[in-house]
N, C-alpha and C positions, 0 to 999 in steps of 0.2 A: 356693208354698211350694218349690217344687224352685229357681227361681231365687234365692230368699233363700239357701238352703242354698250354692248354688254361688257367689254373691256373696261370702259369709262365708268359704268355703273359698278363692276367691281372693285376699281379702284376707290370709288366714294363709299363702296362697302368697308374696305380696309379703313378709310378713314374713319368711318363710324366707330368700327372696332376697337381702333386706338382711343377714341374718346371715352369708351363704355369700359375698357378692361385696362385695369391698373397694370403695367408692365410691359404692356404693347405700346409703341411709339411709331409714328407714321409721319414723314414729311411730303408734304404735298407733291412737289413737281417730280420727286423721286419714286412716289408710290405707284406710280404708271408703270413703271419699270417691274417693279414688286409684284403688281397685279398679274402682269403679263408672264412672269416666271411663275408664278404661284399657279396659273392656269394651267400652262405648260406642264408642270409638274403633276398637277393633279389628272392631267390628260394621260401622261406617258408614264410616270413613275408610279402612281397610284395604283392604277390595274395591276401592274407587275409584282408589287408588293402585296396586295390583295391575294393573288394567286400564290405567291410564295408562302405566305402565313394562312393559308388555307385551312390547315388543321386547328389553329387558334380560333380562326375565324367562326368555325363550326361548333367548336368547344363552348365559345363565350356568345354564341347565336350573333353574330354580326359586330359585337359590341368593341372588339378589336378593332374595328374600322375607325372609331374615335381616335385609338391610340396612333394608326396610321396617319390620321387627319392632323393629329397635332405634332406628330414628327414632322411632316412635311412643313406645316405652317412655321416651326420653328427652325427648321432646315432653311427656310427662303429669309427667316429673319437673321440667320447667321451670316448671309451673303453680303450684307452690307448695301442692300439696293434701296433704301430709304423705309424700310420696314425692321424695327429692332424688336426682338422678343427677350425678355429678361426672364427666364425659369420655365419649369414644365408645366406649371398651373397656368401660368397665363397663356402659353402655347395652347393647352389645352382649352380654356375657354374662349380664346379668341378664336381658336379653330371651328369649335361649336356655335360662337355667335357669327362668325362669318358663312358657316352653312345654313343657320337660319335665314340670313339676311339674303344669300345667293338663291335659296328655295323661293324667297317671295319676290325676287326680282326675275327668276324664271318663270314664275306664274304669270307676272305683270306682263313680261314680254311675250308670253306664248298667247294671253288675251289680246293683245296689241297686233299679234301678225295674223290673228282671224279675219 
């Protein structure tokens, strides 16, 4: 049940990002699939990319993670799953805003679980 609620809230977060960031578009029924694929990409592909780019992560003191997040966000947007990202900067800002919203969602869900 917890994963279902988190998935739905992440889909709502993607819709919020699409309304805030110009160059990011989302269609409601399909954004549920995009949220699922983005969650899977962040769980599986993101750690692999962070390990592969570890020297850059160390040199930039972890700031290269923003580039990885933007690349994953853009990549999911290119799959045509209800999320469309038009360019590098919308991908960067969209990933940043999505991570901020997801942080607050995680805190709210953690507080509700206790």
